[in-house]
Every structure is written in C-alpha cells, then in structure tokens.
C-alpha positions in Angstrom: 0.1 -0.1 0.3 1.3 3.6 -0.9 1.6 6.2 2.0 -0.3 9.3 1.6 2.8 11.7 1.7 4.2 9.7 -1.0 1.6 11.7 -3.4 2.0 15.3 -3.6 -0.5 15.7 -6.0 -3.9 14.3 -6.0 -6.7 15.1 -8.5 -10.0 13.7 -7.5 -12.9 13.1 -10.0 -16.1 14.0 -8.6 -18.5 13.0 -12.2 -16.9 11.7 -14.9 -19.4 11.8 -17.8 -18.9 11.0 -21.9 -21.0 10.7 -24.6 -19.3 7.8 -26.3 -16.0 5.6 -26.0 -13.9 7.9 -27.7 -14.6 10.6 -25.0 -14.2 8.1 -22.5 -11.0 7.5 -23.6 -10.1 11.2 -24.9 -11.1 12.7 -21.2 -8.6 9.6 -19.5 -5.9 10.7 -22.0 -6.3 14.2 -20.8 -6.7 14.0 -17.3 -3.0 11.4 -16.6 -1.3 14.0 -19.0 -2.1 17.0 -16.4 1.3 18.5 -15.3 1.7 17.8 -11.7 -0.5 15.2 -10.7 0.8 12.2 -9.1 -2.2 10.4 -8.3 -5.8 10.4 -9.8 -9.1 9.4 -7.8 -12.3 8.3 -9.7 -15.5 6.1 -9.0 -15.9 3.7 -11.8 -17.6 0.5 -12.2 -16.1 -2.8 -11.8 -15.6 -3.8 -15.4 -14.6 -0.1 -15.9 -11.9 -0.5 -19.0 -9.8 1.9 -17.4 -7.3 -0.6 -16.4 -6.7 -1.3 -19.8 -5.2 2.2 -21.3 -2.1 1.5 -19.5 0.7 -0.4 -20.7 0.9 -1.6 -17.1 -2.4 -2.3 -15.9 -0.9 -2.8 -12.3 -0.8 1.3 -12.0 -4.4 1.0 -11.3 -5.6 0.4 -7.9 -8.9 -0.4 -6.8 -9.0 1.1 -3.0 -12.9 0.1 -2.4 -15.7 -1.6 -3.7 -19.5 -0.5 -3.0 -22.7 -1.8 -3.8 -24.4 1.7 -5.2 -27.4 -0.5 -6.6 -30.1 -2.4 -5.4 -33.2 -4.0 -6.8 -35.5 -5.7 -5.5 -37.8 -7.1 -8.1 -42.2 -6.4 -6.9 -43.9 -7.9 -10.6 -41.6 -10.4 -11.7 -43.8 -10.7 -14.9 -43.7 -7.6 -15.6 -40.0 -6.9 -14.8 -39.3 -10.0 -17.0 -41.6 -9.1 -19.6 -40.0 -5.5 -19.7 -36.1 -6.7 -20.2 -34.6 -7.3 -23.5 -32.7 -10.7 -23.8 -29.0 -12.0 -25.6 -29.6 -15.1 -28.4 -30.0 -18.1 -26.3 -32.2 -21.0 -26.4 -35.3 -20.6 -24.5 -35.0 -21.3 -20.3 -37.5 -22.0 -18.4 -36.5 -20.5 -14.8 -37.7 -21.0 -11.3 -38.4 -18.0 -9.4 -38.9 -18.5 -5.6 -40.0 -15.3 -3.6 -41.2 -15.7 -0.1 -42.2 -12.3 0.8 -44.6 -12.1 -3.0 -46.0 -15.2 -3.1 -47.5 -14.6 -6.6 -44.3 -13.9 -8.1 -43.4 -17.4 -7.6 -43.5 -19.4 -10.6 -42.0 -20.6 -13.9 -41.2 -18.3 -16.8 -39.9 -18.9 -20.1 -37.0 -16.8 -21.4 -36.4 -15.8 -24.9 -35.1 -13.8 -27.3 -38.5 -12.5 -27.3 -39.5 -12.3 -24.2 -40.6 -13.7 -21.7 -44.0 -15.5 -20.1 -45.5 -17.0 -16.8 -45.7 -20.8 -18.4 -46.9 -24.1 -16.1 -43.6 -26.3 -17.0 -40.3 -27.8 -15.0 -37.9 -25.1 -14.3 -34.7 -25.6 -16.2 -33.0 -24.0 -12.8 -34.4 -22.2 -9.9 -33.5 -18.7 -8.3 -34.4 -16.6 -5.6 -36.3 -13.6 -6.6 -33.0 -11.8 -4.5 -30.7 -13.0 -7.0 -32.9 -12.8 -10.0 -32.4 -8.9 -8.8 -28.7 -9.1 -9.4 -29.1 -11.1 -12.7 -31.8 -8.9 -14.3 -29.5 -5.9 -13.8 -26.4 -8.1 -15.2 -24.1 -7.7 -12.2 -23.8 -11.6 -11.8 -24.6 -14.5 -13.9 -26.5 -17.7 -13.6 -23.5 -19.9 -13.8 -21.3 -17.3 -10.7 -24.4 -18.3 -8.8 -24.4 -21.8 -9.2 -20.6 -22.3 -8.5 -21.6 -20.6 -5.2 -23.9 -23.4 -4.8 -26.9 -20.3 -4.7 -28.7 -21.5 -7.0 -29.5 -24.9 -8.5 -30.7 -26.3 -12.2 -29.2 -26.8 -15.7 -29.1 -24.7 -18.8 -27.0 -21.9 -17.2 -25.0 -21.3 -20.3 -28.1 -20.1 -22.6 -29.4 -18.3 -19.3 -26.2 -16.0 -19.1 -26.6 -15.3 -22.7 -30.2 -14.2 -22.3 -29.6 -11.8 -19.3 -25.8 -10.9 -20.8 -25.1 -7.6 -20.8 -22.2 -5.1 -23.1 -21.3 -2.9 -19.2 -22.4 -3.9 -15.5 -25.1 -1.7 -14.3 -23.1 1.4 -12.5 -25.0 3.9 -10.5 -22.0 6.7 -9.4 -24.1 8.4 -6.6 -24.3 6.8 -3.4 -27.9 7.1 -1.8 
C-alpha cells in the first residue's frame, strides 16, 4: 500500500461523464497527462476498462468496492417482460419469493421476451438473486458455482441475461 505522503498532487474526480467510448478514452488521456498530478482518484464500475488504457495495468489500484444499486423485483412477470434478452435458446426459470408469493412460478425467457408458464424449471433462483442477474451484475453460472442456485441450461440463461457493461450508479444514496 502506498503511503499518503508519497502523493503530493492528487486529483479527485467528482463526476466523470462522457457521450461515447471515444470521448471516455479522450477524457482519461487528458486527465492522465495533466502536469503536476501524481495520483487520480475516481469512482468507476468494476468492469470499467480504464485499467487497459495503460501499458502496465498495475498502475490502476482498487481502493474500495461498494454496492450502489439494489433491486427488489416486486412484479416479476412485468419486470421480465420489460427487459430485453440476448441470443440463446429459451430457458424456463423458476422464481422463489417468500415475501410476495404471486411472483413464485416458472417463466420461459427467450430472445423474444418472457412469459409465465406451467412447465418444469430448467433452473431455480430466489428473487433477490434474480435482481442481481436482471441488472447484469452477476451471472447464473457464478451463482451456481457458489451453490446459491441449482439447475441446468446455465450457459443459455447467462447468454439471455448478458449485458455489454455491468450496472453502475455512481451516486451514493
């Protein structure tokens, strides 16, 4: 760990906003070339590609990790219907919700959407973990590896719920 006294000139970024990937890269190039700045602090998402801007990615250090987005799916059928899905074979997901039993059930999810069905589930997931998968922060395969869910067709489920970038709020609430 580097001591505070080692950095004489620190820049702390409060808000870092950009219109597209090129603008993001250009902003980082600009701030890293500022004269007299030894250290830059910014809050970024876990999958932010800033590490890969540098020839030595070890110059980027993670100081803290915070969970800023919490999602409680209250109306699972409506939320599943509102989301878009990636290309994969349909998967029947069994949802378990101890607080809101109306959400309990099986849902067929496909690239065309989602619907409630009376079929055997390919995998079963509690509603709190479905919230993390819904946002794209984690995958069914990761949860299965941790023994938090069980079932089959994990790769198809992962592909259906895949996102280009993980969710990031940037505002603590």
